[in-house]
Backbone bond lengths (Angstrom), bond angles and torsions (degrees), N, CA, C in turn:
res aa  C-N    CA-C-N  psi(-1)  N-CA   C-N-CA  omega(-1)  CA-C   N-CA-C  phi
1 M - - - 1.467 - - 1.534 111.54 -
2 A 1.345 116.27 -41.24 1.459 120.54 -179.11 1.516 111.86 -66.88
3 N 1.332 117.78 -23.00 1.450 120.97 -176.17 1.531 113.47 -83.94
4 R 1.327 118.90 -3.16 1.457 120.54 174.92 1.527 109.48 -63.40
5 P 1.342 118.06 141.65 1.472 120.19 178.00 1.524 111.22 -57.37
6 L 1.306 116.09 150.70 1.455 122.83 -179.65 1.524 108.03 -90.25
7 L 1.334 116.95 101.29 1.451 122.65 -173.89 1.517 112.03 -115.61
8 D 1.351 115.74 148.64 1.453 118.77 171.10 1.528 108.79 -94.94
9 S 1.330 116.61 -179.70 1.464 119.80 -173.81 1.524 112.90 -72.12
10 F 1.341 117.95 -7.25 1.458 121.86 178.47 1.528 111.69 -104.36
11 G 1.330 115.83 9.16 1.455 120.42 176.43 1.515 115.23 83.64
12 R 1.340 117.31 5.93 1.463 119.49 177.73 1.523 109.94 -79.21
13 R 1.298 115.87 135.15 1.463 120.94 -178.29 1.525 110.13 -93.59
14 V 1.313 116.63 128.34 1.464 121.70 179.94 1.521 109.32 -89.06
15 T 1.331 115.39 120.65 1.464 121.53 179.63 1.525 112.13 -126.55
16 N 1.345 116.60 -1.25 1.456 121.33 -177.51 1.521 109.97 -127.14
17 L 1.317 116.33 132.57 1.465 121.49 176.92 1.516 109.42 -126.63
18 R 1.334 115.68 125.43 1.465 122.34 173.69 1.527 108.16 -98.25
19 I 1.310 116.22 125.56 1.466 121.31 -176.07 1.523 109.41 -116.28
20 S 1.323 116.45 114.95 1.456 120.43 174.67 1.524 108.91 -80.07
21 L 1.319 116.53 128.25 1.462 120.95 -178.61 1.524 112.79 -96.46
22 T 1.325 117.00 -18.80 1.458 121.66 -178.77 1.517 108.93 -162.33
23 D 1.323 116.50 154.51 1.459 120.52 173.72 1.517 111.29 -97.90
24 R 1.323 117.60 2.76 1.457 122.10 -178.15 1.532 111.32 -89.05
25 C 1.335 115.03 149.16 1.457 120.23 177.35 1.524 108.53 -148.84
26 D 1.331 116.15 144.94 1.454 120.22 178.98 1.526 112.19 -91.63
27 F 1.337 118.23 0.58 1.452 122.74 172.77 1.540 108.75 -104.21
28 R 1.319 115.27 163.95 1.466 122.05 173.97 1.523 108.19 -132.58
29 C 1.332 115.82 59.93 1.461 120.59 -175.76 1.522 110.93 -59.13
30 V 1.329 115.47 143.03 1.453 120.13 -174.36 1.522 111.84 -62.73
31 Y 1.335 118.44 -25.39 1.461 120.79 -179.90 1.522 112.40 -92.31
32 C 1.325 116.95 1.10 1.461 120.24 -177.01 1.520 113.52 -107.26
33 M 1.308 116.17 -51.58 1.458 118.72 -171.12 1.515 110.56 -159.34
34 P 1.329 116.95 162.14 1.464 119.91 177.85 1.529 110.55 -68.89
35 P 1.328 117.86 163.99 1.467 121.11 -177.19 1.521 113.71 -55.75
36 E 1.341 116.62 -33.50 1.472 119.55 -178.15 1.523 112.38 -81.20
37 G 1.327 117.54 -3.06 1.457 120.57 -179.67 1.519 111.58 85.41
38 I 1.327 115.51 -170.44 1.458 122.05 -179.77 1.518 109.01 -126.84
39 A 1.324 116.89 165.57 1.460 120.77 177.15 1.527 109.44 -61.43
40 Q 1.319 116.58 132.74 1.455 121.24 -176.85 1.521 110.85 -106.77
41 M 1.309 115.38 144.97 1.450 119.48 177.22 1.529 109.84 -75.09
42 P 1.320 118.15 152.82 1.459 119.91 175.38 1.525 110.45 -61.66
43 K 1.314 117.25 141.12 1.462 120.07 179.38 1.525 111.73 -61.06
44 S 1.316 116.64 -23.93 1.459 120.31 178.04 1.525 112.13 -65.38
45 D 1.355 116.96 -17.70 1.458 120.95 178.31 1.524 112.73 -84.23
46 Y 1.317 117.29 -11.46 1.459 119.63 -179.94 1.534 110.41 -65.02
47 L 1.323 115.82 147.44 1.456 119.23 172.99 1.526 109.16 -61.19
48 S 1.324 115.43 134.66 1.464 120.03 177.42 1.517 109.71 -74.56
49 L 1.309 115.65 169.19 1.455 120.24 177.97 1.520 111.48 -60.47
50 D 1.322 116.67 -41.38 1.471 119.96 178.37 1.528 111.21 -64.87
51 Q 1.321 116.82 -39.48 1.463 119.96 179.55 1.528 111.25 -68.36
52 L 1.324 117.02 -39.94 1.456 120.33 175.54 1.522 110.90 -59.90
53 E 1.304 116.12 -45.39 1.458 120.31 -179.90 1.526 110.72 -62.39
54 K 1.319 117.01 -38.37 1.464 120.41 -179.83 1.522 111.11 -65.38
55 V 1.335 116.95 -44.57 1.461 120.61 179.11 1.522 110.83 -61.69
56 V 1.321 116.45 -44.04 1.464 119.95 -179.35 1.522 110.94 -67.43
57 R 1.316 117.49 -39.87 1.466 119.79 179.11 1.528 111.15 -63.66
58 L 1.332 117.22 -44.33 1.459 120.51 -178.73 1.526 111.85 -68.44
59 T 1.330 117.69 -44.13 1.461 119.17 178.51 1.522 110.69 -67.25
60 G 1.325 116.27 -30.95 1.456 119.59 174.93 1.518 111.91 -63.75
61 D 1.323 116.29 -38.39 1.468 120.37 176.20 1.525 111.66 -63.51
62 M 1.343 116.74 -22.72 1.459 121.39 -178.78 1.530 112.64 -98.91
63 G 1.314 117.33 9.75 1.455 120.28 172.75 1.506 116.92 105.10
64 V 1.327 118.61 0.63 1.458 120.24 175.18 1.530 108.17 -75.77
65 T 1.322 116.65 131.41 1.467 120.84 -177.07 1.521 113.07 -125.70
66 R 1.341 116.66 -18.26 1.466 120.35 -175.83 1.526 109.20 -116.94
67 Y 1.314 115.62 127.64 1.459 121.79 -176.00 1.522 109.70 -128.65
68 R 1.328 115.12 136.88 1.458 121.08 177.56 1.521 108.99 -125.60
69 L 1.318 116.80 129.21 1.457 123.29 177.77 1.517 108.60 -94.16
70 T 1.338 116.11 125.55 1.448 121.43 -174.74 1.524 110.02 -131.94
71 G 1.327 116.63 -168.33 1.441 122.11 176.86 1.522 109.89 -141.12
72 G 1.323 113.56 -136.10 1.459 132.65 6.16 1.522 113.83 35.88
73 E 1.309 114.81 -149.68 1.459 122.08 179.05 1.525 108.53 -110.91
74 P 1.340 118.06 105.87 1.467 120.68 -172.48 1.517 114.58 -63.70
75 L 1.336 118.05 -25.10 1.461 119.19 -178.77 1.529 112.35 -74.88
76 L 1.344 117.17 -4.94 1.463 119.97 172.75 1.525 111.85 -77.73
77 R 1.310 116.52 -16.36 1.459 119.24 179.72 1.528 108.87 -74.25
78 R 1.322 116.27 125.47 1.464 120.39 -171.29 1.524 113.20 -65.54
79 D 1.326 116.92 -28.32 1.461 119.49 -178.31 1.527 112.12 -98.78
80 I 1.338 117.55 25.58 1.459 120.85 -173.65 1.523 112.01 -59.02
81 V 1.314 118.75 -39.36 1.467 120.41 -179.48 1.527 110.05 -66.15
82 E 1.311 116.84 -40.88 1.468 120.11 178.15 1.528 110.62 -67.35
83 V 1.324 117.52 -38.31 1.463 120.16 176.45 1.521 110.24 -57.07
84 V 1.330 116.36 -48.94 1.467 120.85 -179.83 1.525 110.43 -62.22
85 E 1.307 116.58 -42.81 1.471 120.24 -178.38 1.528 111.09 -62.29
86 R 1.325 117.49 -45.17 1.459 121.11 -178.04 1.523 111.49 -67.67
87 L 1.329 117.14 -44.51 1.460 120.06 -175.47 1.525 111.52 -73.47
88 S 1.305 117.52 -39.44 1.466 119.66 -178.79 1.520 112.18 -66.58
89 A 1.329 117.09 -20.33 1.467 121.03 -179.29 1.529 112.47 -77.81
90 L 1.331 118.09 -13.61 1.460 121.09 -179.38 1.529 110.33 -74.13
91 D 1.319 116.08 135.04 1.469 120.95 -173.90 1.519 113.37 -59.87
92 S 1.334 117.52 -32.17 1.468 120.42 -174.82 1.525 112.97 -78.51
93 V 1.316 117.92 -12.90 1.465 121.10 -176.04 1.527 108.97 -83.11
94 A 1.330 115.96 101.35 1.460 120.71 179.68 1.520 111.99 -87.13
95 D 1.335 116.86 -23.75 1.455 120.54 -177.37 1.518 108.63 -150.31
96 L 1.318 116.31 122.08 1.468 122.14 179.73 1.520 107.78 -126.13
97 S 1.335 116.09 121.05 1.450 120.69 -176.39 1.524 110.24 -134.08
98 I 1.322 114.83 171.68 1.463 122.14 179.55 1.521 108.85 -133.80
99 T 1.335 115.90 139.44 1.463 121.65 167.34 1.520 107.60 -104.32
100 T 1.317 116.78 124.11 1.455 121.35 -172.33 1.520 111.02 -142.50
101 N 1.327 116.52 156.74 1.454 119.49 172.01 1.523 111.81 -83.45
102 A 1.344 116.26 -5.80 1.475 124.29 172.72 1.516 114.38 71.80
103 S 1.322 118.92 7.60 1.464 119.24 -179.53 1.527 111.71 -64.27
104 R 1.345 116.86 -24.45 1.464 121.15 -179.87 1.526 112.44 -117.31
105 L 1.308 116.25 11.46 1.458 119.79 -173.20 1.524 113.47 -74.14
106 A 1.328 118.08 -28.21 1.465 119.73 -176.38 1.530 111.74 -56.85
107 K 1.335 116.48 -41.60 1.464 120.24 -179.14 1.522 112.73 -83.18
108 L 1.332 116.93 -21.80 1.458 119.89 -173.49 1.528 114.12 -101.34
109 A 1.314 118.14 -10.94 1.465 119.88 -176.29 1.522 111.75 -58.04
110 A 1.316 117.71 -47.03 1.471 120.28 -177.82 1.525 112.33 -65.33
111 P 1.348 119.45 -51.24 1.471 117.90 179.07 1.525 113.57 -64.45
112 L 1.327 118.29 -32.36 1.465 120.15 177.79 1.518 110.62 -68.34
113 R 1.320 116.90 -41.70 1.464 120.09 177.20 1.519 110.26 -62.16
114 A 1.322 116.73 -43.71 1.465 120.90 179.35 1.528 111.37 -64.66
115 A 1.333 116.72 -30.76 1.467 120.97 -178.58 1.523 112.27 -76.70
116 G 1.350 117.29 -14.18 1.454 119.63 176.80 1.514 115.78 118.43
117 L 1.334 118.15 9.65 1.459 120.20 178.06 1.529 109.62 -65.39
118 D 1.334 116.62 135.54 1.456 120.98 -177.30 1.518 113.74 -90.84
119 R 1.327 118.14 -34.99 1.457 120.15 -177.15 1.523 109.51 -165.83
120 V 1.319 114.91 171.88 1.463 119.80 -175.53 1.524 110.08 -142.01
121 N 1.333 115.70 138.26 1.462 123.04 170.75 1.520 107.70 -106.62
122 V 1.313 116.22 129.52 1.460 121.29 -179.28 1.517 109.72 -114.07
123 S 1.320 116.56 128.86 1.460 122.01 175.78 1.522 108.77 -84.09
124 L 1.324 116.20 118.37 1.463 121.78 179.91 1.526 107.22 -146.15
125 D 1.303 117.16 107.00 1.456 121.30 -170.57 1.515 114.48 -95.82
126 S 1.328 117.17 -5.38 1.460 119.82 177.70 1.516 109.48 -158.22
127 L 1.332 115.97 145.83 1.462 121.88 174.13 1.522 111.42 -99.01
128 D 1.312 115.77 5.84 1.459 121.79 175.42 1.529 107.80 -103.00
129 P 1.331 118.95 118.01 1.473 120.49 -175.36 1.527 113.87 -55.25
130 E 1.322 117.85 -36.95 1.465 119.51 -179.16 1.520 111.22 -70.29
131 R 1.316 117.24 -43.30 1.466 119.46 178.65 1.522 110.07 -68.17
132 F 1.338 116.81 -37.63 1.459 120.54 175.35 1.525 110.75 -56.43
133 A 1.329 116.22 -46.19 1.470 120.37 179.96 1.524 111.48 -64.37
134 A 1.324 117.19 -36.34 1.460 120.27 179.46 1.522 111.31 -67.46
135 I 1.330 117.49 -36.71 1.460 121.45 -179.71 1.524 111.61 -74.94
136 T 1.324 116.67 -44.88 1.473 121.03 -174.10 1.525 113.38 -89.51
137 R 1.326 116.07 -14.64 1.465 122.65 -173.07 1.528 111.24 58.15
138 R 1.317 115.72 30.06 1.463 122.41 178.39 1.528 109.27 -143.68
139 D 1.326 116.43 146.82 1.458 121.84 179.94 1.531 109.35 -99.46
140 Y 1.341 115.41 61.42 1.461 120.66 -174.42 1.526 112.65 -115.33
141 Y 1.318 117.59 20.46 1.460 119.95 -173.89 1.519 112.15 -56.34
142 Q 1.323 116.98 -48.08 1.470 118.95 -176.24 1.512 111.56 -66.73
143 Q 1.344 117.48 -35.65 1.470 119.30 176.69 1.529 111.03 -61.17
144 V 1.328 116.31 -38.79 1.464 120.13 179.43 1.522 110.27 -66.50
145 R 1.325 117.15 -46.50 1.462 119.39 179.15 1.524 111.48 -63.10
146 D 1.336 116.79 -37.99 1.466 120.08 176.67 1.527 110.97 -64.04
147 G 1.342 115.89 -37.45 1.461 119.75 178.78 1.517 111.88 -65.00
148 I 1.322 116.70 -40.98 1.463 120.89 177.96 1.518 110.33 -61.52
149 E 1.326 116.70 -46.26 1.463 120.12 -179.73 1.524 111.44 -64.28
150 A 1.326 117.00 -38.03 1.469 120.12 178.81 1.520 110.85 -63.66
151 A 1.332 116.36 -41.37 1.464 119.76 178.61 1.523 111.08 -63.50
152 L 1.326 116.68 -44.35 1.463 120.28 178.24 1.521 111.55 -63.26
153 D 1.320 116.33 -39.22 1.466 120.14 178.23 1.521 111.99 -62.07
154 E 1.338 116.50 -30.14 1.458 121.10 179.42 1.526 112.38 -85.06
155 G 1.330 116.96 0.78 1.459 120.21 179.91 1.514 113.98 80.36
156 L 1.344 116.97 16.35 1.458 120.05 177.46 1.528 109.82 -81.45
157 P 1.326 118.94 125.05 1.459 119.53 172.81 1.530 109.42 -60.47
158 V 1.326 116.48 135.35 1.460 121.82 -175.56 1.528 109.84 -121.68
159 K 1.338 114.83 134.19 1.459 121.76 168.05 1.528 107.58 -118.05
160 I 1.308 115.93 140.03 1.458 121.84 177.70 1.520 108.66 -104.99
161 N 1.327 117.13 124.92 1.463 122.67 177.26 1.525 109.48 -100.59
162 V 1.320 116.44 122.56 1.465 122.05 -179.24 1.528 108.84 -117.48
163 V 1.311 117.53 112.82 1.463 120.63 173.60 1.520 107.30 -78.39
164 V 1.327 116.52 115.66 1.469 119.70 -175.29 1.523 109.66 -89.73
165 M 1.335 113.74 129.96 1.456 121.22 178.77 1.520 108.85 -136.14
166 A 1.301 115.65 159.65 1.454 120.27 175.75 1.525 109.21 -52.66
167 G 1.308 116.31 135.77 1.457 120.99 -176.21 1.512 112.47 107.84
168 L 1.349 116.93 -14.52 1.458 120.10 175.21 1.523 107.89 -76.56
169 A 1.331 116.48 109.84 1.452 121.74 -173.35 1.521 111.17 -72.01
170 E 1.347 115.46 154.51 1.456 120.16 177.07 1.522 110.89 -58.62
171 S 1.313 116.62 -38.09 1.469 119.72 -179.80 1.522 111.53 -63.00
172 E 1.346 117.19 -34.68 1.457 119.60 -179.81 1.517 111.16 -75.17
173 I 1.327 117.17 -34.59 1.460 120.21 174.18 1.525 109.41 -58.52
174 I 1.337 115.93 -45.07 1.462 120.73 179.16 1.527 110.40 -65.45
175 D 1.319 117.64 -37.89 1.473 120.30 177.14 1.523 110.91 -60.39
176 F 1.325 117.54 -39.24 1.454 120.25 177.87 1.532 110.83 -64.04
177 V 1.334 116.66 -41.95 1.465 118.95 179.01 1.527 110.04 -65.84
178 E 1.317 116.93 -39.12 1.461 120.04 176.62 1.525 110.95 -61.66
179 M 1.304 116.71 -36.08 1.464 121.04 175.96 1.527 110.16 -61.90
180 A 1.337 116.16 -43.17 1.464 120.32 178.26 1.521 110.98 -60.61
181 V 1.332 116.46 -42.57 1.462 121.12 -179.11 1.526 110.83 -68.41
182 A 1.334 116.35 -46.35 1.462 120.37 -175.13 1.519 112.72 -67.65
183 R 1.341 117.09 -34.92 1.459 120.35 -174.98 1.525 112.53 -104.52
184 S 1.337 117.05 2.87 1.477 122.02 179.54 1.524 111.13 54.53
185 I 1.330 115.10 48.51 1.460 121.04 179.87 1.527 108.50 -123.75
186 E 1.316 116.37 -177.95 1.454 121.54 177.48 1.524 109.40 -113.93
187 V 1.318 115.36 127.47 1.462 122.02 174.13 1.517 107.60 -109.54
188 R 1.341 116.14 127.14 1.468 120.43 179.70 1.520 109.96 -117.71
189 F 1.332 115.12 132.62 1.454 122.19 177.55 1.522 108.46 -96.64
190 L 1.349 116.41 120.14 1.456 122.91 -176.25 1.520 110.41 -103.33
191 E 1.300 115.10 134.50 1.455 121.42 177.19 1.533 110.94 -65.50
192 F 1.324 115.40 135.75 1.466 121.29 174.50 1.521 108.44 -65.99
193 M 1.332 117.11 126.99 1.463 121.57 -170.04 1.523 111.80 -121.56
194 P 1.330 117.40 155.02 1.471 120.90 -179.33 1.524 112.64 -80.80
195 L 1.332 114.64 62.14 1.462 120.22 176.98 1.520 110.11 -120.60
196 C 1.306 115.87 19.92 1.449 117.62 -163.75 1.517 114.50 -123.24
197 G 1.332 117.24 18.94 1.454 120.03 172.03 1.510 113.28 51.26
198 T 1.324 117.11 -120.03 1.452 121.44 -177.50 1.519 112.47 -67.29
199 G 1.338 118.13 -15.08 1.457 120.60 178.46 1.507 113.79 -83.12
200 W 1.348 117.82 -11.96 1.454 120.33 -175.21 1.522 111.54 -78.39
201 G 1.327 114.42 142.13 1.453 121.55 172.01 1.507 108.17 -167.19
202 A 1.324 117.14 128.02 1.456 120.42 -177.68 1.522 111.68 -58.84
203 E 1.333 116.88 -27.00 1.461 120.10 -179.77 1.526 112.15 -69.03
204 R 1.324 116.96 -13.54 1.464 120.51 179.18 1.524 112.95 -89.08
205 V 1.326 116.84 -4.09 1.459 120.60 -175.79 1.527 110.47 -76.81
206 L 1.323 116.05 130.89 1.452 123.34 167.83 1.523 105.90 -112.60
207 P 1.327 118.35 106.40 1.467 120.66 -174.13 1.524 112.54 -54.53
208 I 1.299 116.05 136.25 1.458 120.92 -175.74 1.524 111.26 -64.37
209 D 1.329 117.82 -29.40 1.470 118.51 179.42 1.530 110.93 -68.24
210 E 1.333 117.25 -27.88 1.458 119.84 175.28 1.520 110.69 -69.41
211 V 1.316 116.36 -40.27 1.461 120.23 177.86 1.527 110.01 -63.38
212 R 1.313 116.35 -44.89 1.466 121.06 179.97 1.533 110.44 -61.76
213 S 1.326 116.59 -41.48 1.464 120.34 179.54 1.525 111.63 -63.60
214 I 1.317 116.50 -38.66 1.469 120.26 177.68 1.523 110.36 -61.82
215 V 1.321 116.19 -46.16 1.468 119.89 -179.26 1.521 110.45 -63.60
216 Q 1.332 116.92 -41.26 1.465 120.67 -177.56 1.523 112.54 -68.15
217 K 1.326 117.66 -20.87 1.464 120.30 176.95 1.530 111.24 -69.87
218 H 1.318 116.01 -25.65 1.468 119.94 -171.62 1.527 113.88 -110.13
219 Y 1.337 117.46 -17.97 1.455 120.30 -172.96 1.526 111.00 -137.00
220 R 1.314 114.33 155.37 1.465 120.55 172.10 1.524 107.70 -89.43
221 L 1.314 115.95 117.43 1.457 121.36 -177.94 1.521 110.22 -108.33
222 E 1.330 116.21 135.28 1.459 122.04 175.86 1.526 108.15 -121.63
223 E 1.328 116.05 117.49 1.463 120.66 -173.97 1.521 111.62 -71.33
224 L 1.328 115.50 139.59 1.454 123.14 175.69 1.523 109.50 -100.27
225 A 1.325 116.50 159.63 1.466 120.49 178.22 1.520 109.70 -59.25
226 R 1.323 116.36 132.03 1.467 121.22 -175.78 1.520 112.32 -85.40
227 L 1.326 117.32 -38.58 1.463 122.74 -176.87 1.533 108.80 56.03
228 D 1.346 117.60 -126.91 1.464 119.44 -179.24 1.521 112.07 -103.56
229 R 1.308 117.30 17.58 1.456 120.42 -176.00 1.528 111.23 -82.79
230 P 1.335 117.12 151.16 1.468 119.56 -177.40 1.516 113.49 -74.46
231 A 1.317 118.10 -21.07 1.457 120.67 -174.66 1.526 112.07 -97.75
232 Q 1.323 115.17 138.15 1.458 121.69 164.84 1.529 104.90 -84.33
233 T 1.333 117.11 111.98 1.454 121.71 -167.74 1.522 111.39 -114.10
234 F 1.351 115.39 142.67 1.456 122.11 -177.80 1.527 109.91 -133.16
235 T 1.323 116.67 147.09 1.451 119.67 164.18 1.520 107.85 -78.39
236 V 1.327 115.85 154.19 1.460 121.38 -177.64 1.523 109.15 -110.53
237 D 1.316 116.20 115.96 1.462 123.01 179.82 1.523 111.88 52.23
238 G 1.338 116.02 33.37 1.453 120.63 175.53 1.512 115.54 75.63
239 G 1.326 117.56 3.31 1.456 120.07 -176.61 1.514 112.92 -95.46
240 P 1.329 116.63 -174.90 1.468 119.74 -179.13 1.520 114.59 -73.55
241 G 1.329 117.33 -19.95 1.457 119.47 177.36 1.520 110.96 -67.64
242 R 1.339 115.78 144.40 1.467 120.31 -177.65 1.526 110.21 -132.10
243 V 1.313 114.11 154.79 1.458 120.75 174.70 1.520 107.84 -132.32
244 G 1.319 116.05 140.36 1.457 121.23 -178.92 1.519 111.24 -129.71
245 F 1.331 115.20 157.18 1.465 121.61 -179.99 1.524 108.05 -131.73
246 I 1.324 116.35 125.01 1.460 121.91 -178.20 1.521 108.11 -120.22
247 A 1.334 116.00 114.14 1.469 121.28 -176.04 1.518 109.93 -132.69
248 P 1.336 117.50 73.88 1.466 119.98 -175.14 1.517 114.67 -66.58
249 L 1.322 117.66 -16.33 1.464 120.02 179.79 1.525 111.73 -97.45
250 S 1.316 117.55 -54.84 1.465 119.80 -176.82 1.522 112.47 -79.40
251 E 1.325 117.59 -24.12 1.462 121.94 178.86 1.529 108.43 -136.05
252 P 1.329 117.79 66.59 1.471 121.18 -172.41 1.521 113.20 -63.64
253 F 1.331 114.15 149.70 1.468 121.15 -179.95 1.529 110.18 -125.12
254 C 1.333 115.28 33.39 1.467 120.78 -174.27 1.531 112.94 -59.16
255 E 1.336 116.84 -35.23 1.460 119.45 -175.16 1.524 112.88 -61.77
256 S 1.330 116.51 -26.08 1.461 119.72 -178.60 1.526 113.03 -109.08
257 C 1.332 116.88 10.42 1.463 119.91 -176.37 1.525 111.43 -65.41
258 S 1.317 116.06 129.88 1.467 121.54 -178.56 1.525 111.34 -121.78
259 R 1.355 117.29 23.77 1.454 121.22 -170.12 1.520 113.56 -116.57
260 I 1.317 114.15 147.78 1.450 121.94 164.77 1.523 107.11 -134.99
261 R 1.335 115.90 165.45 1.456 120.91 -178.77 1.518 109.86 -131.63
262 I 1.321 114.79 147.42 1.460 119.55 175.53 1.522 108.07 -128.05
263 S 1.316 115.47 133.32 1.457 120.34 -176.10 1.520 110.87 -78.13
264 A 1.327 114.99 170.24 1.462 120.30 -179.16 1.519 112.34 -62.12
265 S 1.340 117.03 -22.57 1.460 120.44 -179.75 1.533 112.81 -100.26
266 G 1.334 117.35 3.58 1.459 119.57 174.54 1.516 115.63 96.87
267 R 1.325 117.72 25.34 1.465 121.06 177.42 1.522 109.11 -101.78
268 I 1.335 116.49 123.73 1.453 120.80 178.10 1.520 110.02 -84.45
269 R 1.317 116.02 128.42 1.458 122.42 172.47 1.525 106.33 -114.34
270 P 1.328 118.27 107.24 1.463 120.16 -175.35 1.515 114.32 -72.65
271 C 1.340 117.54 -16.08 1.467 121.29 177.92 1.518 108.33 -143.19
272 L 1.322 116.24 134.19 1.459 120.94 -178.50 1.520 111.97 -58.45
273 F 1.346 116.85 -32.39 1.461 121.46 -175.08 1.516 112.96 -98.99
274 S 1.301 117.82 14.37 1.463 121.14 179.74 1.517 109.47 -113.79
275 E 1.323 116.37 144.72 1.462 120.18 175.40 1.521 111.65 -90.39
276 V 1.337 116.33 3.36 1.465 120.89 177.25 1.520 108.90 -73.99
277 E 1.324 116.23 124.99 1.457 122.10 179.01 1.521 109.44 -134.90
278 S 1.321 114.70 157.30 1.463 121.26 174.02 1.523 107.94 -128.13
279 D 1.311 116.20 126.17 1.453 121.05 -176.20 1.526 109.86 -89.00
280 L 1.320 116.21 111.38 1.463 121.21 178.42 1.525 112.97 -89.22
281 A 1.331 116.64 -12.51 1.457 120.15 -172.93 1.532 113.93 -51.11
282 P 1.353 119.93 -44.92 1.470 119.16 -179.11 1.521 113.54 -67.00
283 L 1.349 116.78 -13.56 1.460 120.37 -175.29 1.526 113.45 -107.36
284 L 1.310 116.70 -1.98 1.458 119.34 -172.42 1.528 113.34 -65.49
285 D 1.302 116.17 -25.39 1.465 119.06 -179.47 1.525 112.37 -107.21
286 T 1.354 115.86 17.31 1.467 120.45 175.23 1.525 108.77 -91.51
287 N 1.336 116.05 -174.08 1.463 118.70 -178.91 1.531 110.66 -71.40
288 D 1.318 115.63 161.27 1.458 121.60 -174.38 1.522 112.91 -59.47
289 D 1.326 117.44 -41.67 1.462 119.95 -175.86 1.522 111.65 -63.57
290 T 1.330 116.41 -40.76 1.465 119.96 179.96 1.522 111.11 -63.60
291 L 1.325 115.91 -45.50 1.463 119.83 -180.00 1.529 110.98 -66.87
292 A 1.319 116.44 -40.65 1.471 119.95 179.81 1.516 111.63 -61.37
293 E 1.307 117.59 -41.68 1.468 120.20 179.62 1.518 111.33 -68.60
294 A 1.329 117.89 -32.71 1.464 120.59 176.11 1.528 110.64 -66.52
295 I 1.321 116.87 -38.26 1.460 120.90 176.86 1.528 109.80 -64.36
296 R 1.332 116.12 -43.36 1.467 120.24 178.95 1.541 110.85 -60.82
297 A 1.319 115.96 -42.50 1.464 119.93 -179.68 1.521 111.12 -64.07
298 A 1.334 116.31 -38.90 1.468 120.19 179.08 1.524 110.83 -65.13
299 V 1.320 116.49 -42.03 1.469 120.24 179.42 1.529 110.32 -66.77
300 W 1.327 117.07 -36.88 1.461 121.45 179.92 1.528 110.98 -59.81
301 A 1.328 116.64 -27.64 1.473 121.58 -178.61 1.525 112.98 -81.92
302 K 1.303 118.32 0.21 1.464 121.63 -179.80 1.527 109.56 -58.87
303 P 1.344 118.72 126.08 1.467 120.49 -177.17 1.525 111.85 -73.06
304 A 1.318 115.40 165.47 1.468 120.51 -178.81 1.517 111.80 -67.24
305 G 1.338 115.77 -34.92 1.453 118.34 -177.33 1.512 111.63 -164.86
306 S 1.305 115.51 -178.49 1.451 122.73 -176.37 1.515 112.11 -70.12
307 Q 1.331 115.96 142.70 1.462 120.35 175.75 1.523 111.76 -71.00
308 F 1.335 117.77 -13.59 1.456 121.99 -179.71 1.529 111.98 -100.04
309 R 1.309 117.08 10.75 1.456 121.31 -170.68 1.533 113.54 -59.55
310 D 1.313 116.63 -43.68 1.464 120.14 -176.49 1.524 112.87 -81.77
311 T 1.337 117.13 -32.62 1.471 121.55 -179.71 1.524 108.67 -132.24
312 P 1.323 117.36 72.51 1.460 120.37 -170.12 1.513 115.72 -67.67
313 F 1.327 118.67 -27.84 1.448 119.36 -172.39 1.522 112.34 -119.31
314 R 1.322 116.44 33.48 1.458 118.70 178.39 1.531 109.86 -69.08
315 E 1.304 115.71 153.60 1.460 120.87 -172.14 1.530 112.99 -63.21
316 D 1.352 117.46 -32.71 1.461 119.76 -175.73 1.514 112.79 -90.97
317 A 1.330 118.04 9.39 1.465 120.79 -171.41 1.515 113.15 -61.89
318 G 1.326 117.96 -31.72 1.456 118.90 -174.63 1.508 115.83 -93.81
319 E 1.327 118.01 5.28 1.464 119.93 -170.26 1.521 113.58 -62.14
320 N 1.320 118.13 -34.76 1.461 120.35 -175.95 1.524 113.44 -97.98
321 W 1.341 116.81 17.72 1.463 118.91 -171.98 1.521 112.01 -123.09
322 T 1.309 117.35 33.66 1.454 119.85 -172.51 1.522 113.59 -65.54
323 T 1.311 119.65 -20.35 1.471 120.66 179.47 1.515 111.87 -111.29
324 Q 1.342 117.82 9.45 1.458 119.92 -173.92 1.517 113.32 -106.04
325 G 1.313 117.87 1.15 1.451 119.14 -173.15 1.508 114.91 -58.97
326 A 1.329 118.47 -33.70 1.458 120.21 -178.14 1.514 112.24 -60.60
327 L 1.331 117.27 -17.99 1.466 119.81 -179.08 1.517 111.87 -73.43
328 I 1.319 118.42 -20.10 1.456 119.47 -173.88 1.523 111.35 -61.04
329 R 1.334 117.15 -33.87 1.465 120.57 -178.52 1.517 112.08 -74.70
330 N 1.310 117.44 -13.88 1.453 120.07 -168.74 1.516 114.29 -106.68
331 I 1.330 116.64 14.23 1.457 117.67 -178.54 1.516 111.51 -78.42
332 G 1.324 117.83 -30.66 1.455 120.52 -175.60 1.514 113.75 -68.14
333 G 1.344 116.68 149.65 1.453 121.71 -178.18 1.493 112.79 -104.18
């Protein structure tokens, strides 16, 4: 029974699970949360290492093979190396990655690689230290760049996630692509989304098609097969560097979505843009069959598409998302 594929009611097969390890973050990005932060859950509510392993083992039995550890900022979790070591050891885990702001990655890249981490996504919204500080409300630019270099030195494949907002200059977009070419990595430009409560404003949107057009003016792009991935990805001038564009609102990819998310406290959110959740916490210490069926039921509730699909950038879009902003960095695969 556990080996049946994990399907939603529209026949989409779930093969990717995003696991939030904490709701805490050492940044205060303008699109995530107010300067004073948000109310935090008690750390005692976080899924334990044993509970995390159980969820991954059961979803692995149902066909999930790709796992991403997110937050908040996952590297704030003190047992992060042990989490990676335990989860990467499971036979069903074909790909284990982390999305991080990289402020602590310089010291952790080597132990994470040794523990079995396959790759890392780094959130970096500006290559200008002053603009970076204005966006993150933190003066951690050099720590982030050091973290990226440490990951590359350890042989970890790196993707850079850039949330594009009004004010991102054409020259900086080109600088990001040059970074992809020079370091043989992938840079992905993410559409600014209404998940940011007080940070949301339609005037801050820089349409992803404008970003793509800017890049295409300067480089020869060759599109790669998208499959079920969120990014439309291209090679740059035929080289190993890549650039991707993720536009879940203006160019939705709901029909091929293969992802679900679980919060640090054990709540499954089958769609990033849905307020429908299923609380697994009361079932985490029950028998496997009970928990597996609860996971199946949560996936079955996955909606057909985004609630913002028809009017993605309306002014009131972010009103009900005041605590969800941290998710914006974690959409990329």
